[in-house]
Each structure stands twice: as C-alpha cells, then as structure tokens.
C-alpha positions as CSV (number, residue, x, y, z in Angstrom):
1,X,-66.2,0.1,-47.8
2,X,-68.9,-1.6,-45.7
3,X,-70.6,-4.5,-47.6
4,X,-74.2,-3.8,-48.5
5,X,-76.1,-7.1,-48.9
6,X,-79.2,-8.0,-50.8
7,X,-81.1,-11.3,-50.6
8,X,-82.8,-12.2,-54.0
9,X,-84.0,-15.8,-53.8
10,X,-84.5,-16.2,-57.6
11,X,-80.8,-15.1,-58.3
12,X,-79.4,-17.3,-55.4
13,X,-81.3,-20.4,-56.8
14,X,-79.9,-19.5,-60.2
15,X,-76.4,-19.3,-59.2
16,X,-76.2,-21.7,-56.4
17,X,-73.7,-24.4,-57.9
18,X,-70.5,-26.1,-56.8
19,X,-67.5,-23.8,-56.5
20,X,-64.3,-23.1,-54.4
21,X,-64.1,-21.1,-51.2
22,X,-60.8,-19.5,-52.4
23,X,-58.9,-19.9,-49.1
24,X,-56.2,-20.4,-51.7
25,X,-55.7,-19.9,-55.4
26,X,-54.9,-22.2,-57.1
27,X,-57.2,-24.5,-55.0
28,X,-56.3,-27.8,-53.3
29,X,-57.2,-29.9,-56.2
30,X,-54.2,-28.5,-58.1
31,X,-51.7,-29.6,-55.3
32,X,-49.5,-32.6,-56.6
33,X,-47.2,-35.1,-55.1
34,X,-44.2,-34.0,-57.4
35,X,-43.9,-31.0,-55.0
36,X,-41.3,-32.3,-52.4
37,X,-39.3,-31.4,-49.4
38,X,-36.5,-29.7,-51.5
39,X,-39.2,-27.4,-53.1
40,X,-40.4,-26.4,-49.6
41,X,-36.8,-25.7,-48.5
42,X,-36.2,-23.6,-51.5
43,X,-39.3,-21.6,-50.9
44,X,-38.2,-20.9,-47.3
45,X,-34.7,-19.7,-48.6
46,X,-36.4,-17.4,-51.1
47,X,-38.7,-16.1,-48.5
48,X,-35.8,-15.4,-46.1
49,X,-33.9,-13.7,-48.9
50,X,-36.8,-11.3,-49.8
51,X,-35.9,-7.6,-49.6
52,X,-38.6,-7.2,-46.9
53,X,-39.2,-10.7,-45.4
54,X,-42.8,-11.3,-44.5
55,X,-43.9,-11.9,-40.9
56,X,-44.7,-15.6,-40.0
57,X,-48.0,-17.3,-39.3
58,X,-48.3,-20.8,-37.8
59,X,-51.2,-23.2,-38.1
60,X,-51.2,-26.3,-35.9
61,X,-53.6,-29.1,-36.4
62,X,-54.8,-31.0,-33.3
63,X,-56.8,-33.9,-34.8
64,X,-58.3,-35.5,-31.6
65,X,-62.0,-35.3,-30.6
66,X,-63.7,-37.2,-27.7
67,X,-66.9,-37.6,-29.6
68,X,-68.0,-37.7,-33.2
69,X,-70.1,-34.7,-34.5
70,X,-72.0,-36.4,-37.4
71,X,-71.8,-33.3,-39.7
72,X,-68.0,-32.8,-39.5
73,X,-65.8,-33.2,-42.5
74,X,-62.6,-32.3,-40.8
75,X,-59.6,-34.6,-40.5
76,X,-60.1,-36.0,-36.9
77,X,-59.5,-38.9,-34.7
78,X,-62.2,-39.9,-32.2
79,X,-60.4,-41.2,-29.0
80,X,-60.7,-41.2,-25.3
81,X,-57.2,-42.5,-25.0
82,X,-55.6,-39.2,-23.9
83,X,-52.1,-40.7,-24.1
84,X,-52.4,-40.5,-27.9
85,X,-52.3,-36.6,-27.5
86,X,-49.2,-37.1,-25.2
87,X,-47.4,-38.9,-28.0
88,X,-48.7,-36.5,-30.8
89,X,-47.5,-33.4,-28.8
90,X,-43.9,-34.9,-28.8
91,X,-43.9,-35.3,-32.5
92,X,-45.4,-31.7,-32.9
93,X,-42.5,-30.3,-30.8
94,X,-40.0,-32.1,-33.1
95,X,-41.6,-30.8,-36.3
96,X,-41.7,-27.3,-34.8
97,X,-37.9,-27.4,-34.3
98,X,-37.5,-28.7,-37.8
99,X,-39.7,-26.0,-39.3
100,X,-38.2,-23.2,-37.2
101,X,-34.7,-24.1,-38.5
102,X,-35.8,-23.1,-42.0
103,X,-36.7,-19.5,-41.2
104,X,-34.6,-16.5,-40.0
105,X,-34.8,-15.8,-36.5
106,X,-35.3,-12.2,-37.2
107,X,-38.8,-12.9,-38.7
108,X,-41.5,-12.3,-36.2
109,X,-44.3,-14.9,-35.6
110,X,-47.3,-12.6,-35.5
111,X,-50.1,-15.0,-36.2
112,X,-50.9,-18.5,-34.7
113,X,-54.0,-20.6,-35.0
114,X,-54.8,-24.0,-33.4
115,X,-57.5,-25.9,-35.3
116,X,-58.8,-29.5,-35.3
117,X,-60.3,-31.8,-34.4
118,X,-60.5,-30.2,-30.9
119,X,-57.4,-28.1,-29.9
120,X,-58.8,-28.0,-26.3
121,X,-58.5,-31.8,-26.4
122,X,-55.0,-30.9,-25.1
123,X,-54.9,-30.0,-21.4
124,X,-53.9,-26.6,-20.2
125,X,-50.5,-28.0,-19.2
126,X,-50.0,-29.5,-22.6
127,X,-51.0,-26.4,-24.4
128,X,-48.6,-24.4,-22.1
129,X,-45.9,-26.9,-23.2
130,X,-46.7,-26.4,-26.9
131,X,-46.6,-22.6,-26.5
132,X,-43.2,-22.8,-24.6
133,X,-41.8,-24.8,-27.6
134,X,-43.0,-22.3,-30.1
135,X,-41.5,-19.5,-28.0
136,X,-38.2,-21.2,-27.8
137,X,-38.2,-22.0,-31.5
138,X,-39.6,-18.8,-33.1
139,X,-39.3,-15.0,-32.6
140,X,-42.8,-14.8,-31.1
141,X,-44.5,-11.4,-31.1
142,X,-45.5,-11.0,-27.4
143,X,-46.9,-7.5,-27.7
144,X,-50.6,-8.6,-27.6
145,X,-50.8,-6.9,-31.1
146,X,-50.5,-10.5,-32.4
147,X,-53.4,-12.6,-33.6
148,X,-53.2,-15.8,-31.6
149,X,-56.4,-17.9,-31.8
150,X,-57.8,-21.3,-31.3
151,X,-61.0,-23.2,-31.8
152,X,-62.8,-24.1,-28.6
153,X,-65.4,-26.9,-28.1
154,X,-67.4,-25.5,-25.1
155,X,-68.0,-29.0,-23.8
156,X,-64.3,-29.5,-23.2
157,X,-63.2,-26.3,-21.3
158,X,-64.1,-24.4,-18.0
159,X,-64.1,-20.7,-17.4
160,X,-60.8,-21.2,-15.5
161,X,-59.2,-22.6,-18.5
162,X,-60.3,-19.7,-20.7
163,X,-58.3,-17.5,-18.4
164,X,-55.4,-19.8,-18.5
165,X,-55.4,-19.7,-22.3
166,X,-55.4,-16.0,-22.2
167,X,-52.3,-16.1,-19.9
168,X,-50.6,-18.3,-22.5
169,X,-50.9,-15.5,-25.1
170,X,-54.2,-16.4,-27.0
171,X,-56.2,-13.3,-27.6
172,X,-59.0,-14.6,-29.9
173,X,-61.3,-17.5,-29.5
174,X,-63.8,-19.2,-31.7
175,X,-66.5,-21.2,-29.9
176,X,-68.2,-24.0,-31.9
177,X,-72.0,-23.8,-31.3
178,X,-73.8,-24.9,-34.6
179,X,-77.3,-24.8,-33.1
180,X,-78.8,-24.6,-29.5
181,X,-81.9,-26.7,-30.5
182,X,-81.7,-30.0,-28.6
183,X,-83.5,-32.1,-31.3
184,X,-80.9,-30.7,-33.9
185,X,-78.1,-31.4,-31.5
186,X,-79.2,-35.0,-30.8
187,X,-79.5,-35.5,-34.7
188,X,-75.8,-34.6,-35.1
189,X,-74.5,-36.1,-31.8
190,X,-73.4,-32.7,-30.3
191,X,-75.2,-32.0,-27.1
192,X,-74.2,-28.7,-25.7
193,X,-76.2,-26.3,-23.5
194,X,-76.6,-22.7,-23.9
195,X,-75.4,-22.2,-20.4
196,X,-72.1,-23.8,-21.1
197,X,-71.4,-21.5,-24.0
198,X,-72.8,-18.3,-22.2
199,X,-70.5,-18.9,-19.3
200,X,-67.4,-19.3,-21.5
201,X,-68.2,-16.2,-23.6
202,X,-68.5,-14.2,-20.2
203,X,-65.2,-15.7,-19.0
204,X,-63.6,-14.6,-22.3
205,X,-64.9,-11.1,-21.9
206,X,-63.5,-11.0,-18.2
207,X,-60.1,-12.2,-19.5
208,X,-60.2,-9.4,-22.1
209,X,-59.9,-11.4,-25.4
210,X,-59.6,-9.1,-28.3
211,X,-62.2,-11.0,-30.3
212,X,-64.8,-13.7,-29.5
213,X,-66.3,-15.6,-32.4
214,X,-69.2,-18.1,-32.6
215,X,-69.6,-20.6,-35.3
216,X,-73.1,-21.6,-36.5
217,X,-74.3,-24.1,-39.1
218,X,-77.5,-23.7,-41.2
219,X,-79.1,-26.6,-43.0
220,X,-78.6,-29.3,-40.4
221,X,-81.0,-32.1,-39.8
222,X,-84.4,-31.1,-38.1
223,X,-83.6,-27.4,-38.3
224,X,-86.6,-25.1,-38.9
225,X,-86.9,-21.4,-39.3
226,X,-88.5,-21.2,-35.8
227,X,-85.8,-23.3,-34.0
228,X,-82.9,-21.5,-35.7
229,X,-84.5,-18.1,-34.9
230,X,-84.5,-19.2,-31.3
231,X,-80.7,-20.1,-31.5
232,X,-80.1,-16.7,-33.2
233,X,-81.9,-14.9,-30.4
234,X,-79.6,-16.5,-27.8
235,X,-76.4,-15.7,-29.9
236,X,-77.4,-12.2,-30.5
237,X,-78.0,-11.8,-26.7
238,X,-74.4,-13.1,-26.1
239,X,-73.1,-10.5,-28.5
240,X,-70.0,-12.2,-29.7
241,X,-67.7,-9.9,-31.8
242,X,-67.8,-12.1,-34.8
243,X,-70.3,-14.8,-36.1
244,X,-69.6,-17.4,-38.8
245,X,-72.7,-18.9,-40.1
246,X,-71.8,-21.8,-42.4
247,X,-73.9,-23.7,-44.9
248,X,-73.9,-27.3,-44.1
249,X,-72.6,-29.4,-47.0
250,X,-74.3,-32.8,-46.8
251,X,-72.0,-35.2,-48.6
252,X,-72.5,-38.7,-47.1
253,X,-70.8,-40.4,-50.1
254,X,-67.6,-38.5,-49.2
255,X,-67.9,-38.0,-45.6
256,X,-68.5,-41.3,-43.7
257,X,-69.7,-39.6,-40.4
258,X,-72.5,-37.9,-42.3
259,X,-74.0,-41.4,-43.1
260,X,-75.1,-41.5,-39.5
261,X,-77.6,-38.6,-40.1
262,X,-81.1,-39.9,-40.9
263,X,-82.0,-38.9,-44.5
264,X,-85.6,-38.2,-43.5
265,X,-84.2,-35.6,-41.0
266,X,-82.5,-33.4,-43.7
267,X,-84.3,-30.2,-44.4
268,X,-85.6,-29.6,-48.0
269,X,-83.3,-27.3,-50.2
270,X,-85.7,-24.3,-49.8
271,X,-85.3,-24.5,-46.1
272,X,-81.6,-23.7,-46.4
273,X,-82.4,-20.6,-48.3
274,X,-85.0,-19.6,-45.7
275,X,-82.4,-20.1,-42.9
276,X,-79.9,-18.0,-44.8
277,X,-82.3,-15.2,-45.3
278,X,-83.3,-15.4,-41.6
279,X,-79.7,-15.3,-40.5
280,X,-78.8,-12.3,-42.7
281,X,-81.8,-10.3,-41.6
282,X,-81.5,-11.1,-38.0
283,X,-77.8,-10.3,-37.7
284,X,-77.7,-7.2,-39.8
285,X,-80.7,-5.9,-37.9
286,X,-78.9,-6.6,-34.7
287,X,-75.9,-4.3,-35.9
288,X,-73.5,-6.9,-37.4
289,X,-71.7,-6.0,-40.5
290,X,-71.5,-8.6,-43.3
291,X,-67.8,-9.1,-44.1
292,X,-68.3,-11.7,-46.8
293,X,-68.3,-15.5,-47.1
294,X,-70.5,-16.4,-44.2
295,X,-68.7,-13.9,-41.7
296,X,-70.4,-11.2,-39.8
297,X,-68.7,-8.9,-37.2
298,X,-69.7,-6.0,-35.0
299,X,-68.9,-2.5,-36.5
300,X,-65.9,-1.9,-34.0
301,X,-64.4,-5.4,-34.5
302,X,-61.0,-5.5,-36.3
303,X,-62.5,-7.5,-39.2
304,X,-65.1,-4.8,-39.8
305,X,-62.6,-2.1,-39.5
306,X,-60.2,-3.8,-41.9
307,X,-63.1,-4.4,-44.4
308,X,-63.8,-0.6,-44.2
309,X,-60.3,0.6,-44.6
310,X,-59.2,-1.9,-47.3
311,X,-56.7,-3.9,-45.3
312,X,-58.7,-7.1,-45.0
313,X,-56.8,-10.4,-45.9
314,X,-57.9,-14.0,-46.5
315,X,-55.9,-17.2,-45.8
316,X,-56.6,-20.9,-45.1
317,X,-58.2,-19.9,-41.8
318,X,-60.7,-17.4,-43.5
319,X,-60.6,-13.7,-43.2
320,X,-57.7,-12.0,-41.3
321,X,-56.6,-8.5,-40.3
322,X,-52.8,-9.1,-40.4
323,X,-50.7,-8.4,-43.4
324,X,-50.0,-11.3,-45.8
325,X,-47.7,-13.7,-43.9
326,X,-45.9,-16.8,-44.8
327,X,-47.9,-19.6,-43.2
328,X,-46.2,-22.6,-41.7
329,X,-48.5,-25.6,-41.4
330,X,-47.6,-28.0,-38.5
331,X,-49.2,-31.3,-37.7
332,X,-51.0,-34.0,-39.6
333,X,-52.9,-32.8,-42.7
334,X,-51.9,-29.1,-42.2
335,X,-51.6,-26.7,-45.1
336,X,-48.9,-24.0,-45.4
337,X,-48.1,-21.2,-47.8
338,X,-44.4,-20.1,-48.0
339,X,-43.2,-17.7,-50.7
340,X,-45.0,-18.7,-53.8
341,X,-45.8,-22.2,-52.8
342,X,-48.5,-24.2,-51.1
343,X,-47.8,-27.5,-49.2
344,X,-49.8,-30.1,-47.3
345,X,-48.6,-32.6,-44.8
346,X,-49.6,-36.3,-44.8
347,X,-53.1,-37.1,-43.5
348,X,-52.4,-40.3,-41.6
349,X,-51.0,-40.2,-38.1
350,X,-48.8,-43.2,-38.8
351,X,-47.3,-41.6,-41.9
352,X,-46.8,-38.4,-39.9
353,X,-44.8,-40.2,-37.2
354,X,-42.8,-42.2,-39.7
355,X,-41.7,-39.0,-41.6
356,X,-40.7,-37.2,-38.4
357,X,-38.8,-40.2,-37.1
358,X,-36.9,-40.3,-40.4
359,X,-35.8,-36.7,-39.9
360,X,-38.1,-35.5,-42.7
361,X,-40.7,-32.9,-42.9
362,X,-44.2,-34.6,-43.2
363,X,-44.9,-32.9,-46.6
364,X,-47.2,-35.0,-48.9
365,X,-48.0,-32.6,-51.8
366,X,-48.0,-29.0,-52.7
367,X,-47.8,-26.5,-55.6
368,X,-45.5,-23.7,-56.9
369,X,-47.4,-20.7,-58.3
370,X,-46.6,-19.4,-61.8
371,X,-46.7,-15.5,-62.4
372,X,-50.1,-16.0,-63.9
373,X,-51.2,-17.9,-60.8
374,X,-49.9,-15.0,-58.6
375,X,-51.8,-12.4,-60.7
376,X,-55.1,-14.4,-60.6
377,X,-54.7,-15.0,-56.8
378,X,-54.3,-11.3,-56.2
379,X,-57.3,-10.4,-58.3
380,X,-59.5,-13.1,-56.6
381,X,-58.2,-11.9,-53.1
382,X,-59.2,-8.2,-53.9
383,X,-62.6,-9.4,-55.0
384,X,-63.1,-11.6,-51.9
385,X,-61.8,-8.9,-49.4
386,X,-62.6,-5.5,-50.9
387,X,-65.5,-6.3,-53.2
388,X,-63.8,-4.6,-56.2
389,X,-60.9,-5.1,-58.6
390,X,-59.0,-1.9,-59.6
391,X,-57.7,-2.6,-63.2
392,X,-55.1,0.0,-63.0
393,X,-53.4,-1.5,-59.9
394,X,-52.8,-4.8,-61.7
395,X,-51.8,-3.0,-65.1
396,X,-49.0,-1.1,-63.2
397,X,-47.8,-4.1,-61.2
398,X,-47.9,-6.8,-63.8
399,X,-47.4,-4.8,-66.9
400,X,-50.7,-6.0,-68.6
401,X,-53.8,-4.6,-70.2
402,X,-56.3,-5.9,-67.7
403,X,-59.3,-6.1,-70.1
404,X,-57.3,-7.7,-72.8
405,X,-55.6,-10.2,-70.3
406,X,-58.8,-11.2,-68.7
407,X,-61.1,-10.9,-71.8
408,X,-62.4,-14.5,-71.3
409,X,-63.2,-13.8,-67.6
410,X,-65.0,-10.5,-68.3
411,X,-66.9,-12.3,-71.1
412,X,-68.0,-15.0,-68.6
413,X,-69.3,-12.2,-66.3
414,X,-71.8,-10.9,-69.0
415,X,-74.6,-12.8,-67.4
416,X,-73.8,-11.7,-63.7
417,X,-73.6,-8.2,-65.1
418,X,-77.0,-8.4,-66.8
419,X,-78.4,-9.9,-63.5
420,X,-77.1,-6.9,-61.6
421,X,-74.5,-9.0,-59.4
422,X,-71.5,-6.9,-60.7
423,X,-70.8,-3.7,-62.5
424,X,-67.8,-3.4,-64.8
425,X,-66.4,-0.1,-66.1
426,X,-63.3,0.9,-68.1
427,X,-61.3,1.0,-64.7
428,X,-62.8,-1.5,-62.2
429,X,-65.1,-4.3,-61.4
430,X,-67.5,-3.7,-58.5
431,X,-69.6,-6.2,-56.6
432,X,-73.1,-5.0,-56.2
433,X,-75.4,-5.6,-53.2
434,X,-77.2,-8.4,-55.2
435,X,-73.9,-10.1,-55.9
436,X,-72.5,-10.3,-52.3
437,X,-73.9,-13.9,-51.7
438,X,-72.6,-14.9,-55.2
439,X,-69.1,-13.7,-54.5
440,X,-67.6,-17.1,-55.2
441,X,-69.4,-17.3,-58.5
442,X,-67.9,-14.0,-59.6
443,X,-64.4,-15.1,-58.5
444,X,-64.8,-18.4,-60.5
445,X,-64.5,-16.4,-63.7
446,X,-61.0,-15.6,-63.0
447,X,-60.0,-19.2,-62.1
448,X,-57.8,-20.7,-64.9
449,X,-58.3,-24.3,-63.7
450,X,-62.0,-24.6,-63.2
451,X,-63.0,-27.3,-65.7
452,X,-66.3,-29.1,-65.6
453,X,-64.6,-32.1,-63.9
454,X,-63.2,-29.9,-61.1
455,X,-66.5,-28.4,-60.0
456,X,-67.7,-31.6,-58.5
457,X,-64.9,-31.3,-55.8
458,X,-66.4,-28.2,-54.2
459,X,-69.4,-27.3,-51.9
460,X,-72.2,-25.3,-53.3
461,X,-71.6,-21.5,-53.5
462,X,-74.6,-20.3,-51.5
C-alpha cells in the first residue's frame, strides 16, 4: 500500500515533540549492564535451536573520520593516523571469529552493513581483508540476492574504488551529501563538491549497484528554502534510487562537536518546517514514493516494492527489504539483536581492545525482551512499515483481545483520531495521510516505557 502523505503545518507544530525513532523496541534507554556475555551466548544458542533458524545480518562499526563534521552525533574518532585503522582491523577480525563461533555454519549471512564514522576510511585492501575474514568465518550469501551495503563519504573515494567495492560483494551504497550549498558546508565543516558526488553516483550506476542512496539533512546552519531547493534540484537530477532526508537535531549540550556551530547561524524553527514541506513536495513531484520516517524511493526500488507488497522491515539501520534476521553487531559501540535480546558493545576503543585481548566479547549492556515487549515491538513495526495494525493478526498469534489489551494505548490515540491522523475500527488501526509525518507519535501510544523522564532522551518527532 503506497504511502499517501499530507503536510498540515498546524498539526505538525502541535505534535512535534521528543520521541523515539523505533529502530528497536524497547528503545536503547532500557538497555542495562546486568545483561552480560552469558545472556548473549544463551540467546545465540536459542536462536540456533529455533525450528527455522533466521538468516544472519552483520553490522560493523568503523569509527574513524579524517575530519570533523560539526553536526555529527555518531560515535567517531577524528584522526589522520591511518595506522590506528590497521590496529582496529586486527581486533575486528578477532571479534568476527569469536562471534561466528556462536552461530551455526548452516545459517546464511544475507545482510551486511558497514557504518561509522567513515567506513571508507579503510583502504580498498583493508576492506578486501575484512570481507575475506567474514567469508572465512560465516556462510556468506554470494548470490547477489544479498543486501551488502556501506556508507560512503564522497570525499574519501574515487570512481575506481566504487568498482572495487562492487567486486567485493557490496551491492548497495549510501552517499553522505547533507547539502551542496557552500556556505552551509563551511558552517558544518564539510566541504564537498557536487562534481565529486555526481561522478561517484555515475560510477555506481556503471558498476550496477542494486541501489544508490543519498543522505540529506534539513535544518542545518545557514540553510534557506532557496539554497536547499538548489540542492534538491541537483539531487533529483542525479536520480538516486533512494533519498533519506533527515531532520537535524541541534543538541550542543549533548554533542560536543555541535558547539562549533555558531548559534546565530541556526535557522529559526519555522524554517525547518518550510524545508520539510519543500523536500516532500519536490521529491514526490519528481516521482519518489514516501516510504516513511524520512525515506523516499523510486517506485521500482526494492524499498518501494516492499512497502507496496507488505514485506517492508525495520532494524537499527532503518528500513530493509530482507526478512527479519538476527543482527550481529561487531566493533566499538555496535548494537545487535539476537533471538529476543538486544546488546551493545563498549563505546571506548581502549575498553574494546581490552575485552578482546581478554578473550571476551565486548558487550557492555543489553536487554532481554518479555512476551509483552515482543507483542508491542511487532505492533509498532507493523505501524512503522505497513501503516496499519490488523487486530486479528495479534489476537490469533498472542491469544489476546487487542482492544482490551491495548485499551490505554487506544485511549491515548483519541486526540490523534479526532485530528484525522489515524482511523480506528473494530478490526484495525489505519494511519491516514495527515498522520504520515506523525508516525512516531502514533507509535508512542503503544510504548510501555515512555514516561515523562524518558522523552528528553529523544529527538523531536518531525
């Protein structure tokens, strides 16, 4: 079912408040340090013993960057000392071996994502070494039906390297652009020409990547409707398969790098809504389909097709077309999801190295889901991916009366129903065009943990 989207500024202003992005449920603030390596091992055993074991997905975090982008809130290390990447790669290879030993070799690794930091901080030779280690350790799906992706900083690679990455098995790329306006780029310390990006997108086309994505950010310092419209002109002309347009969360008290942005350069709050409205209007007019949660795709892209046929998934990397996999997080600060658990590795490089040297997985904290958590996670995922909740599906699977079980949640949605964001019948909850941009607000009604103190931990919903 294709997403219809309506932009109603009064409703957006009313509902724009802090809330989770629901890349997981329960969300990261619920993770705790009582979750330990034994819990993770038990989850891997349970997952292996399942009647139909899930496919495997691997996320690898590469924390290094050569320069600091002032807006970035990711876990990263700014360094020109490339020998640090050599050392890190050796530890990654050791963790890969430790992780692979926990999972049955019969299970196929169908999904791989390299994030950062800057994954392309690693040289082509280092990335080839990393892929060889993964192939030696896991049962890699080499059919090209797999989903092997990595984030690319266009300032760090050449067209030749784009072809080399394709030869290594990567078939999806995500290019960080954010904005092409030079004044905006200077304000966030990320100078990057349109030509660099265009050349790499063309190389990706020639190398026959299955999907090319571009990341944009609206709400950055010095952005205007006119300047961002010019960036959108250039992006639409490049015609990437997917576009992610993220709202910039300016939190200088929490993110040290953002203190380098001059307060007087920040656009007023109403500018952000103007930029969001512009982005939606331009991209949908250019033929892009709104997938949900900042994401747009061409109608023939896998994400749009999955949204249409009801097979869209969501995980820590955002929307996905693959069936629900066990996700193995590798590297500093990485997050995994194995069986009914979440786990996160230590965030400091020194701690990561110390754990691996001691022969221990670098797990720092995690969470084991209860049956109620599993139920609510599935409800929220259906809402995020399909835009509807079929009550009968959950009544049959969990043996509940949906409207009785979720009476509090449905009561909380009385105002969104009155405002035309959602429609609730005896058998389903349906997200309406006016509610597409307030998707997170609707999902929050089903979150059992969202007390007033929690809400301050999250970015704003629109």
